[in-house]
C-alpha positions in Angstrom: 3.5 22.9 7.9 2.8 19.3 6.9 2.7 20.4 3.3 3.9 17.1 1.9 2.6 15.5 -1.3 2.0 11.8 -1.6 4.4 11.0 -4.4 2.4 8.0 -5.8 -0.5 10.3 -6.5 1.3 11.1 -9.7 -0.7 8.2 -11.1 -4.3 7.1 -10.7 -4.7 3.9 -8.5 -5.5 1.7 -11.5 -2.1 2.5 -13.0 -0.2 1.8 -9.8 1.2 -1.4 -8.4 2.9 -2.2 -5.1 5.4 -5.0 -4.7 6.0 -5.9 -1.0 9.2 -7.6 -1.8 10.0 -8.9 1.7 8.6 -9.1 5.2 12.1 -9.0 6.7 12.7 -5.7 8.4 15.4 -4.5 10.8 12.6 -2.9 12.8 9.4 -4.2 14.4 7.2 -1.1 14.5 4.1 -1.5 16.7 1.8 0.0 14.0 3.1 -2.2 11.1 0.1 -3.4 9.0 2.1 -6.2 7.3 3.7 -7.2 10.7 7.3 -7.2 9.4 10.2 -7.9 11.8 13.8 -9.2 11.8 12.7 -12.8 12.0 10.3 -12.9 9.1 11.7 -14.7 6.1 8.9 -14.4 3.5 10.3 -12.9 0.2 9.6 -12.9 -3.5 12.3 -14.2 -5.8 13.8 -12.0 -8.5 12.1 -14.1 -11.2 8.8 -13.6 -9.5 9.2 -9.9 -9.3 10.2 -9.7 -13.0 7.1 -11.8 -13.9 4.8 -9.6 -11.9 6.3 -6.5 -13.5 5.8 -8.0 -17.0 2.2 -9.0 -16.2 1.5 -5.5 -14.8 2.8 -3.9 -18.0 0.4 -6.0 -20.1 -2.5 -4.7 -18.0 -1.7 -1.0 -18.1 0.4 -0.5 -15.0 2.7 2.5 -15.2 4.0 3.0 -11.7 5.4 0.6 -9.2 6.4 1.0 -5.6 8.8 -1.5 -4.0 8.1 -1.9 -0.3 8.6 -4.3 2.6 9.7 -5.0 5.2 12.8 -3.1 4.4 14.0 -3.3 0.8 17.3 -1.6 1.5 18.4 -4.8 3.3 18.7 -6.4 -0.2 20.3 -3.7 -2.4 21.7 -5.9 -5.1 18.4 -7.8 -5.8 16.3 -4.7 -5.5 18.5 -2.7 -8.0 18.1 -5.6 -10.5 14.3 -5.5 -10.0 14.3 -1.7 -10.3 16.3 -1.8 -13.5 13.9 -4.4 -15.0 11.0 -2.2 -14.1 12.6 0.8 -15.7 13.3 -1.2 -18.9 9.6 -2.0 -19.1 8.7 1.7 -18.9 7.6 1.9 -15.2 8.1 4.9 -13.0 9.7 3.2 -10.0 9.5 4.4 -6.3 11.0 2.7 -3.2 9.8 2.9 0.4 12.3 2.8 3.2 12.7 3.5 7.0 16.1 5.2 6.2 18.1 3.1 8.7 21.0 3.5 6.4 21.2 7.3 6.4 23.4 7.7 9.5 24.9 10.9 8.1 24.7 12.9 4.8 27.7 11.1 3.2 26.4 7.6 4.0 22.9 8.5 2.9 24.3 9.6 -0.5 26.5 6.5 -0.8 23.7 4.0 0.1 21.2 5.6 -2.2 23.5 5.9 -5.2 23.1 2.3 -6.5 19.3 2.8 -6.4 19.6 6.0 -8.3 21.8 4.4 -10.9 19.3 1.6 -11.3 16.7 4.2 -12.2 14.4 4.9 -9.3 12.3 8.1 -9.6 11.1 8.5 -6.0 11.8 7.7 -2.4 9.1 7.5 0.3 10.4 7.6 4.0 8.9 7.3 7.5 9.4 9.6 10.4 7.1 9.1 13.4 7.1 7.8 17.0 6.8 4.2 15.8 10.0 4.3 13.7 11.9 6.8 15.8 12.0 4.4 18.7 14.9 2.8 16.8 16.9 5.7 15.6 16.8 9.5 15.4 14.7 11.6 13.0 17.8 12.9 11.4 18.1 9.7 9.4 14.9 10.2 7.3 15.9 13.8 7.0 19.4 12.8 5.6 17.8 10.4 3.2 15.2 12.9 1.9 18.0 15.5 1.3 20.2 12.9 -0.5 17.2 11.8 -2.6 16.3 15.4 -3.7 20.0 16.1 -4.5 19.8 13.1 -6.9 16.7 14.5 -8.5 14.2 12.1 -6.9 10.6 12.9 -5.8 10.6 12.5 -2.1 7.9 12.0 0.6 8.2 11.7 4.4 5.2 9.9 6.0 4.3 10.8 9.5 1.8 8.4 11.2 0.1 9.8 14.3 0.3 7.9 17.7 -1.3 8.1 21.1 1.8 10.0 22.4 0.9 13.6 21.4 4.0 15.0 23.0 6.4 12.7 21.1 4.4 13.4 17.9 4.9 17.1 18.4 8.6 16.7 18.9 9.0 14.8 15.7 6.8 17.3 13.8 8.9 20.1 15.2 12.1 18.5 14.1 10.8 18.0 10.5 9.6 21.6 10.4 12.9 22.9 11.7 14.7 21.0 9.0 12.4 22.4 6.4 11.1 18.9 5.5 7.4 18.7 4.4 5.6 15.6 5.5 2.4 13.7 4.8 0.2 13.0 7.8 -1.3 9.5 8.0 -3.8 8.1 10.4 -3.2 4.9 12.3 -5.0 2.0 10.6 -6.9 -0.8 12.5 -5.0 -3.7 11.0 -1.8 -5.7 11.5 -0.1 -5.0 14.8 -1.9 -1.7 15.1 -5.1 -3.6 15.8 -3.6 -4.4 19.2 -2.9 -0.8 20.1 -5.2 0.9 22.6 -7.5 3.0 20.4 -11.2 3.6 20.2 -12.4 3.1 16.7 -15.5 5.2 15.9 -18.1 3.5 13.7 -19.6 5.5 10.9 -22.5 4.7 8.5 -21.9 4.1 4.8 -23.1 7.6 4.0 -20.1 9.1 6.0 -17.4 6.9 4.5 -15.1 8.4 1.9 -14.6 6.7 -1.5 -11.7 4.3 -1.6 -8.4 5.6 -3.2 -6.3 2.6 -2.3 -7.3 0.2 -5.2 -3.7 -0.4 -6.2 -2.7 -3.9 -7.2 -0.4 -5.3 -4.5 1.8 -8.3 -4.7 2.7 -9.5 -1.2 5.9 -11.2 -0.1 3.9 -14.4 0.6 3.3 -14.7 -3.2 -0.3 -13.5 -3.1 -1.9 -10.7 -5.0 -4.6 -8.3 -3.8 -6.6 -5.5 -5.4 -5.8 -3.2 -2.5 -2.7 -1.8 -0.9 -4.1 -1.6 2.6 -3.4 -5.3 3.4 -4.6 -7.1 6.5 -2.9 -10.5 6.0 -2.8 -11.4 9.7 -6.3 -12.7 9.5 -8.1 -14.5 6.7 -10.9 -11.9 6.1 -9.4 -10.5 3.0 -8.9 -13.9 1.4 -12.7 -14.5 1.7 -13.4 -11.6 -0.8 -12.6 -10.8 -4.4 -10.0 -8.3 -3.1 -7.8 -11.4 -2.8 -6.8 -11.9 -6.4 -4.9 -15.2 -5.9 -1.4 -16.5 -5.9 1.3 -15.3 -8.3 3.3 -18.5 -7.9 2.6 -22.2 -8.5 -0.3 -24.0 -10.3 -3.0 -21.8 -8.7 -1.8 -18.7 -10.5 -4.5 -17.6 -13.0 -4.0 -14.1 -14.5 -7.4 -14.2 -16.2 -9.2 -14.9 -12.9 -7.1 -12.3 -11.1 -8.1 -9.7 -13.7 -11.8 -10.7 -13.4 -11.8 -10.3 -9.6 -10.0 -7.0 -9.8 -12.5 -5.6 -12.3 -15.3 -6.6 -9.9 -13.7 -4.8 -7.0 -13.0 -1.7 -9.1 -16.6 -1.6 -10.3 -17.8 -1.8 -6.6 -15.8 1.4 -5.9 -16.4 3.3 -9.1 -19.0 6.1 -8.8 -19.7 5.7 -12.5 -20.5 2.0 -12.2 -24.0 0.5 -11.9 -22.5 -1.6 -9.1 -21.1 1.3 -7.1 -21.3 0.5 -3.4 -23.5 3.4 -2.4 -26.0 2.5 -5.2 -25.9 -1.2 -4.1 -26.6 -0.3 -0.4 -29.4 2.0 -1.4 -31.1 -0.2 -4.0 -30.1 -3.9 -3.8 -31.8 -6.2 -1.2 -28.6 -8.1 -0.7 -26.8 -4.9 0.5 -29.6 -3.0 2.3 -28.8 -4.5 5.7 -25.5 -2.6 5.5 -27.3 0.8 5.5 -27.8 0.7 9.2 -24.4 -0.8 10.1 -21.4 1.1 11.4 -17.8 0.7 10.0 -14.5 2.0 11.2 -13.4 2.9 7.7 -14.0 2.2 4.0 -11.7 -0.9 4.3 -13.9 -2.4 7.1 -17.0 -1.8 5.0 -15.5 -3.3 1.8 -14.4 -6.5 3.5 -17.7 -7.0 5.3 -19.7 -6.3 2.2 -17.7 -8.5 -0.2 -17.2 -11.4 2.2 -20.8 -12.6 1.5 -20.9 -14.7 -1.7 -24.6 -13.7 -2.2 -23.6 -10.0 -2.3 -20.7 -10.8 -4.8 -23.2 -12.7 -7.0 -25.6 -9.7 -6.8 -22.7 -7.4 -8.1 -22.0 -9.8 -10.9 -25.7 -9.8 -11.9 -25.9 -6.0 -11.9 -22.7 -5.7 -14.1 -24.0 -8.4 -16.4 -27.3 -6.6 -17.0 -25.4 -3.4 -17.7 -23.1 -5.2 -20.1 -20.1 -4.6 -17.8 -19.6 -8.1 -16.7 -16.5 -8.8 -14.6 -16.1 -12.1 -16.4 
C-alpha cells in the first residue's frame, strides 16, 4: 500500500522551482544527496530568496518547494519567505524531516506558523536513513497535523540495503494508514559511498527526465535540475549549471539561455532531443554503445563535452529554436 502521490506533480517541471534554503540540518543522513549536516553553514539570505522568487515569477514559475538541509530550523525567516512567495502567486510547499513533531500537539503548534504564512503542502521523510535519529511516529504526527490544516501531504520512503528495517518502517506507515511514495537510492552525494552495485543501461533503456526543475542551492548557485550532485564539479561543467544568483557573475539572460538548451535536450518534441541526437548526430553517436546508471549520469556525460553542446546549439539554430 504505498499509494502516495508526489505532491509537486501538481505542476509540470518547467513551472516548478526548488529553493534549497540551507545546508544546515540537525541530521546527517547517509543517503543525503546535498550532504547536509549540523556543521554546514551555507545559507541563502532572505533578500536572495525574495529576488529568486521574483525572477522565477517573471519566467513563468508557479510552484516553489523550500528544502534544505532542514528549513524548520529557521521558522521565522522561512515564514517570511513563504509569505512573499504566496504574495507573488506561488503555490508553496515545504520539505522537512519532521524532527519537531514529537507528539500530535507539538506537531500542530510547530506547523501553525507555516500554515498561517500560506504553505499549501508538506513533504516528509520516513525511511531507515532518517529513522536512525527518531521514531517513525514523528513524520506520521506531522502528516496528520498537515492534513488537519488542509495541506497536501507526502511521505517519502527511500529504500535501503537493510530490507528488514525497510519492511518495519513500511509496516508502521501502513498500520497508521499513511500512504507513501517509494524512492530509489540515488548515486550522488553521500549515497555514492554506500555499498551498492549500480547497473549500467544503454540510452534506449533510460527513461525520460522528469526532474528539470529550476533549483537554487544554498551555495548561491542555480541549476536546471533538482537532482543535484554538488559534491563534485561535474555538474558545473555542463549547461545544467545555470550560474550564480549572487554577485557580479549573476546573469539572468545567460541562465535562461542555458536552461532552454537543457530543456530542449530532454524534450521529445525538440529537434535536439537526446534520443534523436544519439541516433543521428556524429558528436553523440559514441554514447549509443555506452552504459549509464541513470538518466542523470547520461545527461552529465553527454553535456560535459563542449563539442556536443555546440552541436545542440547548431541543431536548434537550424530549426529556428536557438537557445540564444
